[in-house]
C-alpha positions in Angstrom: 13.7 4.3 2.9 15.0 4.8 5.8 12.8 7.6 7.0 10.2 5.3 5.6 11.2 2.4 7.9 11.9 4.6 10.9 8.0 6.0 10.5 6.6 3.4 11.0 9.0 1.2 13.3 7.5 4.8 15.6 3.7 3.8 14.5 4.9 0.3 15.1 6.2 1.1 19.2 3.4 3.7 19.0 0.4 0.9 18.8 1.8 -1.7 20.5 2.5 0.3 23.2 -1.2 1.6 23.1 -2.6 -1.8 23.1 -0.5 -2.8 26.0 -1.6 0.3 28.1 -5.6 -0.6 26.9 -5.5 -3.4 27.4 -5.0 -3.0 30.8 -7.0 -0.4 31.5 -10.3 -1.2 29.1 -10.2 -4.9 29.8 -11.6 -5.8 26.5 -10.2 -7.7 23.9 -11.3 -7.1 21.2 -9.7 -3.8 20.9 -6.9 -5.0 22.1 -6.5 -7.6 19.3 -7.0 -4.9 16.3 -4.4 -2.7 18.2 -1.8 -5.4 18.5 -2.7 -6.3 14.6 -2.9 -2.8 13.6 0.9 -3.0 15.2 2.3 -6.3 13.2 1.1 -4.5 10.2 2.5 -1.4 10.2 6.1 -3.4 11.8 6.0 -5.4 8.5 5.4 -2.6 6.2 8.7 -1.1 8.7 10.7 -3.6 8.4 10.0 -4.3 4.4 11.2 -1.0 4.2 14.4 -1.4 6.1 15.3 -4.6 3.8 15.1 -2.2 0.6 16.5 0.8 2.3 19.8 -1.6 2.6 19.9 -2.7 -0.9 19.7 0.0 -2.8 22.1 3.5 -2.9 21.1 5.5 -0.7 18.6 8.7 -1.3 18.2 12.3 -1.0 15.6 12.2 1.4 18.0 9.4 3.5 20.8 12.6 4.1 20.5 14.7 6.3 23.1 16.9 4.7 21.1 16.6 1.1 20.0 19.8 -0.8 16.7 20.7 -1.9 18.6 20.6 -5.1 19.9 16.7 -5.2 16.1 15.4 -5.7 15.9 17.0 -9.3 15.3 15.4 -11.9 12.6 12.4 -13.4 10.7 10.7 -10.4 9.4 8.1 -13.1 6.5 7.6 -15.5 3.5 9.1 -15.5 0.6 8.0 -17.9 -0.6 11.5 -18.9 -4.7 10.4 -20.0 -5.1 6.8 -19.0 -8.8 5.6 -18.4 -8.0 2.5 -16.7 -7.4 4.0 -12.6 -11.1 5.2 -13.0 -12.6 1.2 -14.4 -10.6 0.1 -11.1 -12.2 2.5 -9.1 -15.5 1.3 -10.9 -14.5 -2.3 -10.4 -13.4 -2.3 -6.7 -17.0 -0.4 -6.0 -18.9 -3.4 -7.4 -16.6 -5.4 -5.9 -17.7 -3.7 -2.4 -20.8 -3.1 -3.6 -21.4 -7.3 -4.0 -20.1 -8.2 -1.1 -22.0 -5.4 0.7 -25.4 -7.2 -0.2 -22.8 -10.8 -0.8 -25.4 -12.1 -4.7 -22.8 -14.8 -5.2 -23.5 -14.0 -8.9 -22.2 -10.6 -9.1 -18.7 -11.1 -7.1 -18.4 -13.3 -9.7 -18.9 -10.5 -12.0 -17.4 -7.8 -9.9 -14.2 -10.7 -9.4 -13.4 -10.9 -13.5 -14.1 -7.3 -13.7 -11.5 -6.5 -11.5 -9.3 -9.2 -13.4 -9.6 -7.2 -16.0 -9.6 -3.6 -15.3 -6.0 -4.0 -12.6 -4.4 -6.4 -16.1 -5.9 -3.3 -18.4 -3.8 -1.6 -16.1 -0.9 -3.7 -15.9 -0.5 -4.2 -18.8 -1.2 -0.6 -20.6 1.2 0.0 -22.4 3.2 -3.4 -22.6 3.6 -4.4 -26.3 5.0 -7.7 -27.4 8.3 -8.9 -28.5 7.6 -8.6 -32.5 6.3 -5.6 -32.1 8.4 -2.6 -32.8 
């Protein structure tokens, strides 16, 4: 996570310097505020990665002397045939459409669809306490 933290901290520095240069050069407040906000968001991500990097054991990516074989092994569980990501994307598109046209009735259905599909994705492999 140290590599990712360093990348986002460099991006943060770039956006803050860009905001400074843009503010003096263009004298346009909206773009300056946008660059400052983007820099702040990347600062949040970089700070989170630094926070996590201190609490987990170093990964092969953090070791400059690591070999490719050090990163071999299982990376996690990925669902091979889940339809929930497609449903979440469709519900997000429906929500964007509802927001674009600002139909309140459509927005209510879209938010309900988003909640149902996200819950379906999160709890897809959840088994209850009494399930064997």
